[in-house]
C-alpha positions in Angstrom: -0.4 0.1 0.1 1.1 3.7 -0.9 2.5 6.0 2.0 0.7 9.3 2.9 -2.4 10.6 3.1 -4.9 9.7 0.7 -6.0 11.9 -2.6 -9.6 12.0 -1.6 -8.7 13.9 2.0 -10.5 16.7 2.4 -8.8 20.4 2.2 -9.4 22.3 5.2 -10.3 25.9 4.9 -11.4 28.8 7.1 -15.1 29.2 8.3 -16.8 31.3 5.9 -20.0 32.8 7.0 -22.1 32.4 3.9 -21.6 28.6 4.0 -23.5 26.2 6.7 -22.4 24.2 8.9 -22.9 21.0 11.1 -21.4 20.5 14.5 -20.6 16.8 14.9 -19.0 14.4 17.4 -17.5 11.4 15.4 -14.7 8.9 15.4 -13.2 6.5 18.0 -11.9 9.4 19.9 -15.2 11.3 20.0 -13.5 14.3 18.1 -15.9 17.4 17.9 -15.7 19.7 14.4 -17.7 22.0 12.2 -18.8 20.0 8.5 -20.1 21.9 5.5 -23.3 21.0 4.7 -26.0 21.8 2.0 -29.2 20.5 3.7 -32.0 23.5 4.1 -33.1 22.1 7.6 -31.3 19.8 10.4 -33.3 17.3 11.6 -35.0 17.9 15.3 -34.3 14.7 16.9 -31.2 12.7 17.5 -29.3 11.9 14.2 -26.6 10.2 13.0 -24.6 11.4 10.0 -21.7 10.3 7.2 -19.0 13.0 7.2 -15.8 13.0 5.3 -13.0 13.4 7.2 -8.9 13.3 6.4 -9.3 9.5 7.5 -12.6 8.9 5.3 -15.8 8.2 5.5 -17.0 8.4 9.5 -20.3 7.8 11.4 -21.3 10.7 14.1 -23.7 12.2 15.8 -25.2 15.8 15.1 -24.5 17.9 18.5 -27.3 20.6 19.6 -29.7 19.5 17.0 -32.7 20.5 19.0 -31.9 24.7 20.0 -28.5 25.3 18.0 -29.7 25.2 14.3 -31.7 27.8 12.4 -32.1 27.2 8.6 -29.7 24.2 8.6 -27.1 26.9 9.9 -25.3 26.2 13.5 -26.2 29.4 15.6 -22.6 29.5 17.7 -20.5 31.8 15.7 -16.7 30.7 15.7 -15.8 32.8 18.8 -17.9 30.8 20.9 -16.3 27.7 19.6 -13.0 28.8 20.0 -13.7 29.8 23.3 -14.0 26.3 24.5 -10.7 25.6 23.3 -9.1 28.7 24.7 -10.4 28.0 28.2 -8.9 24.3 27.8 -5.6 26.1 27.7 -5.0 24.3 24.4 -4.4 26.0 21.0 -6.8 25.6 18.4 -6.9 26.3 15.0 -10.4 27.1 14.0 -11.3 25.1 10.7 -14.0 23.0 9.1 -12.9 19.3 9.5 -14.6 18.2 6.4 -17.8 17.7 4.3 -21.2 16.4 5.4 -22.1 13.5 3.2 -25.2 12.2 3.9 -27.9 11.5 6.9 -26.8 7.9 8.0 -29.0 5.0 6.7 -29.7 1.6 7.8 -27.0 0.2 5.5 -24.7 2.7 7.0 -25.6 1.7 10.8 -25.6 -2.4 9.4 -21.8 -1.8 8.3 -20.8 0.0 11.4 -22.4 -3.0 13.6 -20.3 -5.4 11.3 -16.9 -3.4 11.2 -17.3 -3.3 15.1 -17.5 -7.6 14.9 -14.8 -7.8 12.5 -12.5 -5.1 14.2 -12.0 -7.6 17.6 -10.1 -10.1 15.1 -8.0 -7.3 13.9 -6.9 -6.3 17.2 -6.1 -10.0 17.9 -4.3 -10.6 14.7 -2.2 -7.1 15.5 -1.3 -8.6 18.9 -0.3 -11.6 17.4 2.1 -9.8 15.1 3.4 -7.6 17.8 4.4 -10.6 19.7 6.2 -12.2 17.0 7.8 -9.1 15.9 8.8 -8.5 19.7 8.1 -5.0 19.7 7.8 -2.7 23.0 3.9 -1.6 22.4 0.8 -2.7 23.7 -2.5 -2.4 21.3 -5.3 -1.0 23.0 -8.1 -0.9 20.5 -8.5 -0.4 16.6 -10.9 1.7 14.7 -12.2 0.5 11.0 -13.3 3.3 8.9 -16.5 3.0 7.0 -16.4 1.5 3.5 -13.2 -0.4 4.9 -10.7 1.9 3.2 -8.7 2.4 6.3 -7.7 0.6 9.9 -6.7 2.7 12.5 -4.3 0.9 15.6 -4.3 2.9 18.9 -1.3 1.6 20.9 0.7 2.5 23.9 4.6 2.8 24.1 7.4 4.3 26.4 8.9 5.8 23.4 9.2 5.6 19.6 8.8 2.4 17.8 9.6 1.0 14.9 6.3 -0.6 13.3 7.2 -0.1 9.9 7.4 -4.5 9.5 4.3 -4.5 11.3 2.3 -2.2 9.2 3.5 -4.4 6.3 2.2 -7.4 7.9 -1.0 -6.0 8.9 -1.5 -4.2 5.2 -0.9 -7.5 3.4 -3.3 -9.2 6.0 -6.2 -7.0 5.2 -5.3 -5.2 1.8 -6.1 -1.9 3.0 -4.5 1.3 4.2 -3.0 1.1 7.9 -2.5 3.8 10.3 -1.1 3.4 13.8 -1.5 6.2 16.6 0.3 6.1 19.5 -1.7 7.3 22.6 -1.5 8.2 26.2 -2.7 6.7 29.4 -5.7 9.4 29.6 -6.7 8.5 25.9 -6.7 4.9 26.6 -8.9 5.7 29.8 -10.9 7.5 27.0 -11.5 4.3 24.9 -11.4 1.4 27.7 -13.0 3.5 30.5 -15.8 2.4 32.5 -17.7 3.6 35.9 -15.5 5.7 38.1 -15.2 5.8 42.0 -18.2 8.6 42.1 -20.4 5.8 40.4 -20.9 7.8 36.9 -19.2 7.0 33.6 -15.8 8.5 33.1 -16.0 11.8 32.4 -13.4 11.6 29.3 -15.7 9.3 28.0 -19.2 11.1 28.6 -18.1 14.8 27.5 -14.9 15.7 28.3 -13.2 16.2 24.5 -10.0 18.1 25.9 -8.2 16.4 28.7 -5.9 19.6 30.4 -3.3 18.9 33.0 -4.0 18.1 36.4 -1.5 18.5 39.4 -1.3 17.8 43.5 -2.0 21.9 43.7 -5.3 21.5 42.7 -6.0 18.8 45.1 -4.1 20.7 48.0 -6.2 23.9 47.5 -9.4 21.7 47.7 -8.6 20.3 50.9 -8.7 16.5 48.9 -7.2 13.7 50.4 -3.4 13.4 49.2 -3.5 9.7 49.0 -2.9 9.0 45.1 -4.9 5.8 45.2 -8.2 7.7 46.2 -7.7 10.8 43.9 -6.4 8.9 41.0 -8.7 7.9 38.1 -9.1 5.0 35.7 -5.7 5.9 33.7 -3.6 6.2 36.8 -3.6 9.8 37.0 -4.9 12.7 39.1 -8.5 12.8 38.1 -9.7 15.3 35.7 -12.7 16.7 37.9 -10.2 18.1 40.3 -9.7 20.8 37.5 -13.5 21.8 37.5 -13.1 24.2 40.4 -9.8 25.0 40.4 -10.5 28.4 38.6 -13.1 29.3 41.1 -11.1 28.3 44.2 -8.0 29.8 42.5 -10.0 33.1 42.4 -11.5 33.0 46.1 -7.9 32.3 47.3 -6.5 35.9 46.0 -9.1 37.8 47.9 -7.5 36.3 51.3 -4.9 37.9 52.7 -1.5 35.9 53.1 -0.3 34.3 56.1 1.4 36.7 58.7 0.0 39.8 57.1 -1.1 42.4 60.0 -4.7 43.5 59.4 -7.3 45.5 61.2 -10.6 43.9 62.3 -13.8 45.0 64.2 -12.1 43.8 67.1 -8.7 45.3 66.8 -5.1 44.5 64.9 -3.9 41.2 64.6 -1.8 38.5 62.3 -3.4 36.2 59.9 -2.8 32.7 60.7 -4.8 30.5 58.7 -7.6 31.0 56.3 -10.7 29.0 54.7 -11.0 29.3 50.7 -14.6 28.6 50.1 -16.1 30.0 53.5 -13.7 33.1 52.8 -12.9 33.3 56.7 -9.6 34.3 57.5 -8.3 33.3 61.3 -6.4 36.1 63.0 -4.6 36.0 66.1 -4.5 39.3 68.3 -1.4 40.5 70.5 -3.3 38.8 73.7 -3.0 35.6 71.9 -6.8 35.4 71.3 -8.0 33.8 67.8 -11.0 34.7 66.1 -12.5 33.7 62.4 -13.4 37.1 60.5 -15.0 37.4 57.3 -12.7 38.5 54.6 -15.3 41.2 53.8 -14.4 42.7 57.7 -10.6 42.5 57.3 -8.5 45.7 56.1 -4.9 44.9 55.4 -2.8 47.2 57.1 0.9 45.5 56.1 1.3 42.7 53.8 4.1 40.0 54.8 7.3 40.2 53.6 8.5 39.2 50.4 9.2 35.0 50.6 7.4 32.2 51.7 6.9 31.6 55.6 7.8 27.9 57.1 3.7 27.1 56.7 4.2 27.5 52.7 7.3 26.0 52.2 6.1 23.0 54.7 3.1 22.7 51.9 5.0 22.8 49.2 7.2 19.8 49.9 4.4 18.0 50.8 2.8 18.6 47.5 6.1 18.1 45.9 6.7 14.7 47.6 3.0 13.5 46.4 3.5 14.3 42.8 6.8 12.5 42.8 4.2 9.3 43.5 2.3 10.3 40.7 3.8 9.2 37.0 4.7 12.3 34.9 2.2 13.8 32.6 2.5 12.8 29.1 2.8 15.4 26.5 -0.1 16.3 24.6 -1.1 14.7 21.7 -0.4 17.2 19.3 3.3 16.9 20.7 3.5 13.3 19.9 2.0 13.2 16.3 5.5 12.5 14.8 6.3 9.6 17.1 2.7 8.3 17.3 1.4 8.1 13.8 2.5 6.0 10.7 0.8 4.8 7.8 1.1 2.5 4.8 
């Protein structure tokens, strides 16, 4: 099989206002993107569609079909969609991902079911070849593109893997284009994850499309347990939900005076010895040794603490650092790993 992208792959262009787009979730990794279409109206019921992406033909779901479309046009403007990615702290080039081909037919759905069945055998064949070639990689899952024009194998590995011989064997076995994609532990959980300790389906499967970094500082600020076994998710890394309230906690913490700051309260002057982020209470110690919890709105900062960190801050940072060392280092984002993870034949 020849290498490189298919000649039929769609060319991405910038969104143009006079054209109509559907927002579609598609593929094994539940990618979300805009697809140009020429339909006069969009179905008002949950609808599956066939779209053309750089991979080939894929089945997907229209997003926001009940409220987000008028006259076939997706109501949200590019800025609103771009904001989603900006708040995720990930650069995103706003551009269409391909074209709408048709509403999915019964034949399309049946073919998808058939491909899901045969992909199990394809995974086993691939794992067998990996063992024969003694490659340092773990096959996680596979995706057979609609129409059978391409099979994508998702795998994990500690570093770069020379899988050229593997691709040749697979291409000879299935007589179609083969693509290998290296993924990380979070993406593995996104594919294989089940129910988490909260009793809900893994967030990365259910709705998270961008997996943002999470660190021990977030757990510490939220007063969560620092036991890695209790705050780690299916992927073995810190739970993504620790980040949900981090921005709010950070903003509330900025309103509080630092330890050792000299403040004035209705009871007189004192020194800050502790604070509570959610309740916005500050524990003040007065000259006579008495302590009192005072609302931040009733406090006036007279003198800020000297530059540098006090013993409590240093001890807290050391504790967080020790806990982080127990965690596996975060992997590079998928875009940074693209060169080492992907191969075709």
